[in-house]
C-alpha positions, -999 to +999 in steps of 0.1 A: +434-236+577+442-223+542+406-224+530+394-206+561+417-177+554+406-177+518+372-165+530+387-132+540+389-124+503+352-118+504+345-102+537+310-097+551+301-063+562+275-047+584+265-017+562+256+004+592+292+008+601+311+014+569+307+032+536+300+007+508+317+031+484+348+036+505+371+019+479+364+047+454+379+073+478+413+057+476+439+057+448+468+033+443+503+047+443+533+024+437+565+028+456+596+010+445+611-009+475+640-033+471+634-034+434+597-042+437+566-020+431+545-020+463+508-009+461+501+017+488+468+037+493+469+066+517+442+090+527+435+116+554+454+137+579+465+132+615+484+104+632+492+075+607+477+041+612+489+011+591+464-017+585+478-052+581+456-079+565+455-116+573+463-147+553+492-146+548+481-142+512+453-116+515+453-082+498+445-050+517+410-047+504+389-062+533+408-041+558+401-010+538+364-020+536+361-021+573+385+007+584+388+031+555+364+055+571+390+065+596+406+088+570+383+114+585+403+114+618+437+099+609+461+092+580+451+057+571+476+035+552+466+004+533+491-016+513+497-050+497+526-069+510+550-083+485+533-110+463+499-099+474+471-078+459+485-053+433+521-055+445+547-072+425+555-109+429+588-119+444+614-132+420+619-162+443+592-174+468+618-177+495+614-139+498+580-144+513+585-144+551+573-128+583+607-112+586+604-095+552+569-084+559+582-066+590+609-050+571+584-038+544+564-020+572+595-002+584+606+007+548+572+021+541+573+041+573+605+057+561+594+063+525+562+079+537+581+101+561+565+092+595+584+092+627+559+071+646+531+049+633+503+028+648+495-007+636+462-025+633+466-062+624+440-088+618+446-126+619+481-132+603+485-094+602+490-095+640+522-115+635+543-089+617+527-063+639+540-079+671+574-085+655+575-049+645+567-038+680+596-058+693+621-048+667+612-012+662+597+000+695+609+036+690+587+040+659+555+024+672+528+045+689+498+022+693+489-014+683+457-033+678+458-071+675+425-085+662+420-123+665+457-130+662+485-154+670+514-149+695+535-178+681+539-204+655+530-229+682+497-211+686+491-213+648+498-251+649+475-256+679+447-238+662+452-260+631+450-290+653+418-276+669+401-270+636+410-304+622+396-320+653+364-300+648+362-311+611+369-347+619+343-349+647+316-329+629+320-342+594+333-378+597+320-388+563+341-361+546+371-367+569+374-403+556+384-388+522+410-366+540+424-396+559+426-417+526+445-390+508+468-383+537+477-420+538+487-417+502+512-389+511+492-359+498+499-326+516+473-298+520+487-277+491+483-306+466+453-316+446+430-335+452+435-330+490+434-292+486+399-293+471+386-320+494+398-301+525+385-268+511+350-282+508+344-285+545+317-260+557+335-232+574+309-205+581+306-215+618+343-215+622+347-180+608+314-164+617+290-167+646+264-147+626+263-162+592+236-139+577+258-109+570+262-094+535+293-090+514+311-059+502+340-060+479+356-035+455+340-030+421+375-031+406+390-065+399+418-074+423+439-104+434+424-112+468+445-143+475+481-155+469+485-192+475+522-193+470+527-167+498+506-188+521+524-220+513+559-204+517+552-187+551+529-214+566+543-245+548+533-269+520+513-289+545+504-259+565+468-270+573+482-299+592+519-292+599+530-256+602+565-249+589+579-221+569+587-188+585+557-189+607+567-218+629+598-199+640+578-170+654+574-168+692+567-135+709+554-148+742+583-139+764+588-105+748+552-093+748+555-081+784+582-056+774+562-038+747+557-002+757+533+008+730+496+011+741+480-021+729+444-034+724+439-071+719+406-084+705+393-120+705+361-137+695+343-163+717+333-184+687+365-180+667+375-213+652+407-199+637+423-181+667+405-200+694+397-185+729+418-213+745+449-196+732+437-160+727+432-156+765+469-164+770+476-128+760+463-118+794+493-137+809+519-128+783+509-092+778+492-081+811+497-044+803+475-046+772+437-040+771+421-073+763+385-075+750+366-108+744+336-104+720+310-129+732+289-130+700+317-131+674+339-155+655+371-144+637+357-110+626+343-090+656+343-057+637+316-074+614+296-093+640+295-068+669+303-036+651+288-011+676+308-026+704+339-030+683+340+005+668+332+021+702+362+004+718+384+010+687+376+048+686+381+052+724+414+034+721+426+058+694+408+088+710+388+093+678+360+118+685 
């Protein structure tokens, strides 16, 4: 699903909900953590909320574009994980992992001087969010999981689901994929990378495909392929490996005490409803909301409903 996640570099926004100039209100500050400069952008006052982007490989920008306005009620914290956005690259790609992403959240909490934080994760961002909730419960206030994954097994199942969709809906194109797979190509290699990336994805990511784009005027690195390949695997669009495959929070979710909101999209082809609804079983104490007219980005496709629920959850007046 690599190329699906690439689309997040150019998020589509409903301009009635966000400020198209929101990026200009923030300023990068670089903190040195474990010998690396990490890009952090903080604004506002009040209870701190950390926003965790998807990918893995995405910069913070699209989350800022959709949630930056909450600086008016809270301290909002946007940052680029190691190897992503404006943050430094790792000296060795083996440093890219879910575990290290979790530790970066905790070290940023300490550097910024917060006792408790809330986490809002989207897509891959829900993975380190859940891991943080399990490992550092004493420092977590609230958590929002938007179209996420409870395990490496779920990520693999959703890759299988998408590939079935691509094969059955675009059989002519899939013949090329089959031919290249038979020759031993993996999804991170050319020419398979390009062939696989040319499948139409709009109906997988978006139920409403007529929305407009909003990205920063400033040039930024929106995607880091080496991070994706390390965490998800060299053949991650077919066979999930890397750090992601070892994640499994299903048995521990019921023990999370932090107030939690879980969001899913009925037409999501990335985090499919078949597996998203399993959160009701694994985390019955959480508030679960299915967005019936949305794909992978409910805050874009049903903004009035989404932001009403989000603001009620955080008690934002």
